C-alpha positions as CSV (number, residue, x, y, z in Angstrom):
1,X,106.9,194.9,-59.4
2,X,106.4,196.3,-63.2
3,X,109.7,194.4,-64.7
4,X,109.6,196.5,-68.2
5,X,112.3,198.4,-67.8
6,X,111.2,200.9,-69.9
7,X,109.2,204.6,-69.4
8,X,105.9,202.1,-70.8
9,X,105.9,201.0,-66.9
10,X,106.4,204.7,-65.4
11,X,110.3,203.7,-64.7
12,X,113.2,205.4,-66.3
13,X,116.1,202.8,-68.1
14,X,118.4,204.7,-65.0
15,X,121.9,206.4,-65.2
16,X,124.3,206.0,-67.2
17,X,126.1,203.2,-65.7
18,X,123.1,201.4,-64.0
19,X,122.9,198.3,-65.1
20,X,119.4,197.0,-63.6
21,X,117.6,198.4,-66.2
22,X,119.5,196.7,-69.0
23,X,118.8,193.9,-67.3
24,X,115.1,194.0,-67.8
25,X,115.3,196.2,-71.2
26,X,115.5,192.7,-73.6
27,X,112.6,191.0,-71.2
28,X,109.6,192.8,-72.8
29,X,107.0,190.2,-71.1
30,X,104.9,190.5,-74.8
31,X,105.2,194.2,-75.1
32,X,104.9,196.0,-78.8
33,X,108.7,196.6,-79.8
34,X,108.7,199.6,-81.9
35,X,111.5,201.7,-83.6
36,X,111.1,203.9,-80.5
37,X,112.4,201.2,-78.0
38,X,115.2,200.2,-80.3
39,X,116.3,203.5,-80.2
40,X,115.8,203.6,-76.5
41,X,118.1,200.9,-75.7
42,X,120.4,201.5,-78.2
43,X,120.4,205.0,-76.2
44,X,120.8,202.9,-73.0
45,X,123.9,201.1,-74.1
46,X,125.9,203.5,-76.2
47,X,127.1,205.4,-72.9
48,X,128.4,201.7,-72.0
49,X,130.3,200.8,-75.2
50,X,131.8,204.5,-74.9
51,X,133.1,204.4,-71.2
52,X,134.0,200.7,-71.7
53,X,136.3,201.3,-74.5
54,X,137.7,203.9,-72.8
55,X,138.7,201.9,-70.3
56,X,140.4,200.2,-73.3
57,X,142.0,202.9,-74.6
58,X,143.5,203.7,-71.2
59,X,144.6,199.9,-70.3
60,X,148.2,199.7,-70.2
61,X,147.6,196.1,-68.6
62,X,145.6,194.8,-71.8
63,X,147.0,192.1,-74.0
64,X,146.8,193.0,-78.2
65,X,144.6,190.3,-79.0
66,X,142.1,191.4,-76.4
67,X,142.6,194.7,-77.7
68,X,141.9,193.8,-81.3
69,X,139.3,191.8,-80.7
70,X,137.4,194.2,-78.2
71,X,138.1,196.9,-81.2
72,X,136.5,194.9,-83.7
73,X,133.8,193.7,-81.0
74,X,133.4,198.1,-80.4
75,X,133.5,198.8,-84.5
76,X,130.6,196.0,-85.4
77,X,128.6,197.6,-83.0
78,X,129.3,201.0,-84.4
79,X,128.4,199.6,-87.6
80,X,125.0,197.8,-86.0
81,X,123.9,200.8,-84.6
82,X,124.8,203.8,-87.8
83,X,121.5,203.6,-89.3
84,X,117.8,204.4,-87.4
85,X,116.2,202.2,-86.6
86,X,113.7,200.0,-89.2
87,X,110.4,201.7,-88.8
88,X,108.7,198.0,-88.5
89,X,109.9,195.1,-90.9
90,X,113.4,194.9,-89.2
91,X,112.8,196.1,-85.5
92,X,112.7,193.0,-83.9
93,X,115.6,191.9,-85.6
94,X,117.4,195.0,-84.5
95,X,115.6,194.6,-80.8
96,X,117.3,191.6,-80.7
97,X,120.8,192.5,-82.0
98,X,121.0,195.0,-79.7
99,X,120.0,192.7,-76.7
100,X,122.7,190.3,-78.1
101,X,125.1,192.9,-78.4
102,X,124.3,194.3,-74.9
103,X,124.6,190.3,-73.4
104,X,128.2,189.9,-75.0
105,X,129.0,193.3,-73.6
106,X,128.6,192.4,-70.2
107,X,130.8,189.1,-71.1
108,X,133.3,192.0,-72.6
109,X,133.2,193.8,-69.4
110,X,133.9,190.9,-67.1
111,X,136.8,190.0,-69.5
112,X,138.3,193.5,-69.4
113,X,137.7,194.0,-65.7
114,X,140.8,191.4,-65.2
115,X,143.1,193.7,-66.6
116,X,141.9,197.3,-66.9
117,X,139.9,199.3,-64.6
118,X,136.3,199.2,-66.0
119,X,133.9,202.1,-64.7
120,X,130.2,201.3,-63.3
121,X,128.8,198.5,-61.5
122,X,129.8,195.1,-61.7
123,X,128.2,193.2,-65.2
124,X,124.7,191.4,-64.4
125,X,123.7,188.9,-66.6
126,X,121.0,188.9,-68.8
127,X,117.8,187.5,-69.0
128,X,116.9,186.2,-72.5
129,X,113.5,187.8,-74.3
130,X,110.6,185.5,-73.0
131,X,108.5,185.4,-76.0
132,X,108.9,183.3,-78.8
133,X,109.9,184.3,-81.8
134,X,107.2,182.9,-83.3
135,X,104.7,184.7,-81.2
136,X,106.8,188.0,-82.4
137,X,106.1,187.5,-86.4
138,X,102.6,186.0,-85.9
139,X,101.7,189.6,-84.1
140,X,103.8,191.6,-87.1
141,X,101.8,189.3,-89.7
142,X,98.0,190.2,-87.7
143,X,99.4,193.9,-87.9
144,X,100.4,193.6,-91.9
145,X,96.3,191.5,-92.5
146,X,95.2,194.5,-90.5
147,X,96.7,196.9,-92.6
148,X,95.6,195.5,-95.9
149,X,92.3,194.9,-95.1
150,X,92.0,199.2,-93.6
151,X,93.3,200.2,-97.0
152,X,91.5,197.6,-98.7
153,X,88.6,199.8,-97.0
154,X,89.1,203.0,-97.3
155,X,89.9,202.7,-101.2
156,X,86.8,201.1,-102.4
C-alpha cells in the first residue's frame, strides 16, 4: 500500500464523501508539501464542509448554541480558505491548518449526527502528521539556501 492519499502514488483523493483518503491525506510520510497539495486538500474538504453545513441548515432538532458554534466554525473555514494557498513560505502552516480543520470537522460530524442526518460515511479519526515540524522547517531552510546559492552563482 502506498499510503500517501494523493495522486503522487497514483491514487485519487476519492469521491466526495469518501473519508478514507482524508485520513491518509494529512500523513504525507515525508513528501514535499506544495501549494498544490494545500489546494488539493482544501478542494477535498470543502464539499465535506458544504454537505455538513447543509445538514445543519436543514436540521430542526439542533439547539441554538450548537448551531451558533457550528456557524462560527464553518465561517472560520471559509475565511481560512478564501485566499489562494501561499507559494512556499506559509504552505506548511496552511497544510497544518487544513489538517486541523479536517480533524475538527470529523468531531463536528460526530456531534451533529446525534441530532441531525449528516450525509456521507461515518466519520473516522485522522492520524497526525508524522513528520516533525523541525524537519519540515529544516527542509525549507535548505531549499532557501540552495536557491540563494544558485542565484548567486548565476549572477556571477
